[in-house]
Structure formats: C-alpha cells, structure tokens
C-alpha positions in Angstrom: 0.0 0.0 0.0 1.3 3.4 -0.9 2.0 6.0 1.7 -0.5 8.2 -0.1 -3.4 5.7 0.0 -5.0 7.2 3.1 -4.8 10.7 1.5 -6.3 9.4 -1.9 -9.0 7.6 0.1 -9.9 10.8 2.0 -10.0 12.8 -1.4 -12.4 10.2 -2.8 -14.6 10.2 0.2 -14.9 14.0 0.2 -15.8 13.8 -3.7 -18.2 11.1 -3.6 -20.0 12.2 -0.4 -22.8 14.2 -2.3 -23.5 11.1 -4.2 -23.9 8.7 -1.3 -27.7 9.4 -1.2 -28.4 9.1 -4.9 -26.4 6.4 -6.1 -26.5 2.6 -5.4 -23.8 1.4 -3.0 -22.4 -0.8 -5.9 -22.0 2.3 -8.1 -20.3 4.2 -5.3 -18.0 1.2 -4.8 -17.2 1.0 -8.6 -16.5 4.8 -8.7 -14.3 4.6 -5.6 -12.3 1.8 -7.2 -12.0 3.5 -10.5 -10.9 6.7 -8.9 -8.5 5.1 -6.6 -6.8 3.1 -9.4 -6.5 6.3 -11.5 -5.1 8.4 -8.8 -2.6 5.7 -7.9 -1.4 4.6 -11.3 -2.0 7.3 -14.0 1.3 9.1 -14.5 0.0 12.7 -14.4 -2.7 12.1 -11.8 -0.5 10.4 -9.4 2.1 13.3 -9.8 -0.7 15.9 -8.9 -1.7 13.7 -5.9 1.9 13.7 -4.7 2.4 17.5 -5.4 -0.8 18.3 -3.3 -0.5 15.8 -0.6 0.6 16.8 2.9 4.2 17.6 3.2 4.8 14.6 5.4 3.6 12.3 2.8 5.8 13.6 0.0 9.3 12.4 -0.6 11.7 12.6 -3.4 11.4 9.5 -5.7 15.0 8.1 -6.1 13.9 5.8 -8.8 12.2 8.5 -11.2 14.5 11.4 -10.1 11.2 13.4 -9.3 11.4 15.6 -6.2 8.6 17.2 -4.2 8.3 20.9 -5.0 6.7 23.1 -2.4 6.0 26.9 -2.1 5.4 29.2 -5.0 7.1 27.1 -7.5 4.6 24.3 -6.9 1.6 26.6 -7.3 2.7 28.2 -10.5 0.8 27.4 -13.6 2.6 24.4 -15.1 1.4 25.3 -18.6 2.8 28.9 -18.4 6.3 27.4 -18.1 6.0 25.3 -21.3 5.6 28.3 -23.5 2.4 27.1 -25.1 0.6 30.4 -25.1 -1.3 29.8 -21.8 0.7 32.4 -19.9 
C-alpha cells in the first residue's frame, strides 16, 4: 500500500459524499475503485496527488528522479512554463 493511499481515500470520500444518497452502493464502490486506481497509477494524476499531498507524505522519488516541490514554484501554472501560449 502506498503511503499516499489514506490521502487518496480521503479525497475520494470527500468527492463522492454528495452522491452517497443518490447512487446505489455498488455504483459508489465502482466509482471509488476506478478513482483510486486512476489516482494511484496514472502518471499525471499520481504526480498531482503527490504534489498536493500533505508535506509529510511527499518524499523525493529516487527511482524516477522526481522531487517534491513546495511553495510558490509548486503553485505556479505548469502550462505557463512550457511556452504554449497559456501564460
């Protein structure tokens, strides 16, 4: 289990809360599983989860060479840095 799993679960709980009373429990379970899998395994989504997780959960990833970025640099618009006309 990833160190970020509890953080991911809390994000999903918060996002699915409004639907608990209108969707079948099986639908909620399916959505929860899909969201969890996506947030843990998709390259860009998992990167965003790590970047926005509480500081104690983020650590540099020695295998990928990625490092956690905090402060103003982390909050800057990533599209603006790529020079694609969005900033």
